[in-house]
C-alpha angles and dihedrals in degrees: 000000000000091000089052091057092051093046090049092048095050091048089048092054091049096046095046090053092050100038102039109022092066116092092195105082087186086073084078095053115096114231119252112234091198096055092037089055090052092054089045088060094056109111118233101216133274097335095080094240131117116266089222107041092167091066092052091049089052090054091051093048101041107059110133123239092258091056099257135107123222134055126321129215092258095266090071091261116136122243126206092267086069090067099067091033092054092047092049092051092048090054090053089052093045092047092058100032097241138124099034088171091049090050091049091054093042092051088048094052091048092050095044101038112030092081093052095044095046091045089053095048103026093104092049100039103165121223096247091052091050090053099041107035099056089050093051089051091051093050090046089054092050094055093050099253106157099234106175123173132188120266090249091071098057095095093041091050090044090053092049092051090049088050090054091049094053091052094050092048098046103038130075120229089254119005132149095247100067130056123221093025121233091252089065085064090057096135090060102044119105117233092247088072086080104240117159132182088263092062093049099045090047091058099045114120119234088261092057096253127130100236089322089295114136093197092049091046090053090060093043089054092047091049100041103020084218112177095220088057089054096048088050093052094045092048090048092054092042090056097038104034088157099058129317125248122251088246133030132215095024126188104273093197087056089055092050096045089047089056091050093047091048093053091048093051091051092051093244101110095104089057090058100038096132094046091046093050090051090053095047094048089054091047092049094046090057101026104071094039092064115086112231104238110154120233102212095220091053102037095117094051091044093054092042093053097040091052093048092047089049094051096046095042092047092046089055095049102264118145104238129166119237086232090066085085104008095070087106089073091072096056109078093186091059093046088051095050091047092053091047092050101031096151094058090049093043094104089047091052092045087058093045089051092052091047091056090058082085099061119150129201117292095016095127091161090063092051086053093049092048091050092050094045092048090049090055095043091052088050091051092052092049092054090061125209104353137103141064098289095048096050089054101028106039096181094049092101091054089051088052094048091050092050096050097041098047119034121222092245089060097048126089115232096226092055092047086052092054091050092052093046093049093042094042099106087046098049104035099128131109110194138346114251143178099296101359148357118292108240131195115221091221087064088067099038111133090203091056092047091048090050089050092048092049094044090051092047090048089055093048090049091051093046093049091053094045093049092053089050089049093052089050091054092048091051094042089055096041098248094124096060102041091126097224140062134018120329100210107158094125093042093053094048095044090052093049095045102040098043100077141032091208113123094246113169125238093264093063095048092045093048093050093044094048090047093050090049091052094048090050093052097040091045091053090046088056093043101046121001114032125088116229091251091050091049092048093049089048093049092047087047090055089046095057092029093231122118096197112137096020121122141179117001093355091058093046090053094049097046093053092045090050093049092051093049098047091045088056092045093054093047093051094046089052095047105032105022097231131105113236100170096110091048093051091046092053092051092051092045089051088054096047093047090054091053087052094051091052091048094054093045087056097045098046093041095243114161112206126204118258091252092048091045095049093047088059097033094056089060096041091054081068099209092137087050090062102039104038100055093042090048089066086072098051123100108268090026133214114268117249091238092064094068096072111122116243091019098083123149119251095258088056095052091047091053094050095048092046093051095047092052093045091053095046094052093054099041101037093101093050092048092046092054086052092051095249130129134224135167093289096062094036091058091052089047093052095042111055114220095021115125132195094279090053090048093051093045091054093047090047092054089052092047093048091054093046091046088059092048094048087051094052093049091046096050107032124068122231100035098091129028092233131109116259099247087054092053091047089052087055086054094049087051092050092050090050093057090042085055094048097046106023097113103353143348101291090165093067095043115098092205112028096082101040097095094047089049093050090048093048099048113010116022112084119235116270103220127159113195124216124265117258121249117257110254114266111269119239113264140175096225127244113338126207107268116253120228092265092056092046087057090051092048091051088052093054093055100029095094088057097042097042114052090185090071118081126194119215127187118221124180110200115163099241125163129189125227093265092068088246122115113235122208091210090062096036097055116057120190115208121194115200 
């Protein structure tokens, strides 16, 4: 275990230097092969050389092992965005007569993989692909690249070209219902679409870009020779000499927020707490000062960023208004557009839905946003495997299903971290863009993944060791062989260990786990085994803290409890210098007394009022008995004065009530069969005509409101006079009870949690790393284009430079004699 610590510390230092010492956030943005290739094709004047030789060099040097350019799925496998990216890179090489070996490998990739990739994605062909891919085939045909596909692809390709045709005929150049707008695909649009220089210049951004798209700006420059476009491209290549991003400028706050979110998902946030706090302080200082006025072409990115910022800032205690991301609810045109194009906005709605996990009391706009996001995500799932996100992000539907089926408050952090680590190379994208997803290089970083894996494995090793020690303690004190009730040693430890990613030390986990085991054993003794005399004697013994006269099970329970309390007292006296033994004894006596009251009610047939029942039941559920003593060992620790019974802080009372109601909803049927009552039956008794469903509905409404209050008290400073780690321990306990009783009584089941326990503690991670890139092939650099290449280059740009030429698309079903369908035969260019 010591070597694991040293490996983790070395990786941590290296990653902190790489990720947080750089002032240039764009160093984390992966280059776009597609856009870099377009810059590589720009001529540099009369010398027959490219204007941006760095981009051409990048194309030559960054072909993937499989012969393609573009991003892989993380396992080294190509995705459909590799098809237009590879064609664009081949066009750049063909234009300048370099990289014959690269061209050969690229052609082999296109011929060998297009059918497979299109077959996998044909039913979900995204809008961007239908616009870009046909245009790249047409340009490849014009330059003489021999792109030949099998006959089986004819129908698929025809459908894609028809899809493109429908888009071009139905959409305006720039309209509020489509993002990105058609004009951002300028490099792919045929002249018959009716674009003139005035349209282009009118829509140029202040920085000279065409919707922040490098490839579209290349076309705008070639068409207009606009100086601002040239300045944009030159500045772009100067900043990114090793491959340009797919969008520039990007939202730098989005990059920062995505880095923080990524570290949290991998379970590494506590190792970067200072760096994360610096980022969030910076984001917060600028975030609320910016008026949220939507720019129509950037609406998806704005909502995505704002929802992510809201979630992360609120999670870290910042006061953030729901309207900081819920502004879109006031724009009916945006809502309508999102409903009509729900698949494209599914990643946005996924982020919105996650943000609304942190809804506080009275925030009705967040409830509205959650309902809207849920509706669109359900619709996305009902549509099946289609849409932009799914084609590029094949596990996205699984993520949506996971999010909707199991709410965040019912999930344990440790298991969520495992899911994200194992899914990392499938889910390594940031945002869907014009012709691909934006990716951050840190998402791919092997060092970061190694750190996440080592960190998870270290936690598993610690958990395994602590659980074995806990089992020995239970056996030594006789709790394992009581002969009645529920043996839940492993359940209790699993819940404590897996519920939080906070770096609690072993003492805190052990205290909570031992307390939970004692609560379970003692509660079962009161419920099922002990006689009334035994239970009264045990409760009196706890009250005077003297086990004299106890025997059998009563003595076993008291002796184990005495050992736990004295051990805690000694530790606290040594660490904090104060004696808390009387406070701990008082809390435990209060708990035992509540169990005795409930037992007497049951055995004499007394039916309490709902109010009387809840006053006792919120104590007997014993959540305060778990979190308050353990909080004395946090850093900073809980003050001794906060241990006084009946003087608990609001967050503690909220936790106690919620846990009781959760337990009662899921156990009411069992207790009814045993002739017992709980809040469900008491509500029906006090409200004539109310049935079980009415009772549960009433309790659910109460719980929902109290959950929001607990979240607010747990996350926001100043509402409770408790240290932040103590409030977070309350939140972890709340999530544990939500996990146990979310849709059933998992705590009482002997099998339902076994798989989760094994994944959390015993089963090794299943991580497949990505394939390494092939070493760059030798090359002689860009050559002077020969006359043939000049002709080809002119052909590529002639439709833009000569308005008298018009490109028509015709789709006759022509086959050559080889039984293959040749694109050069299928696509006929007519100039009129």
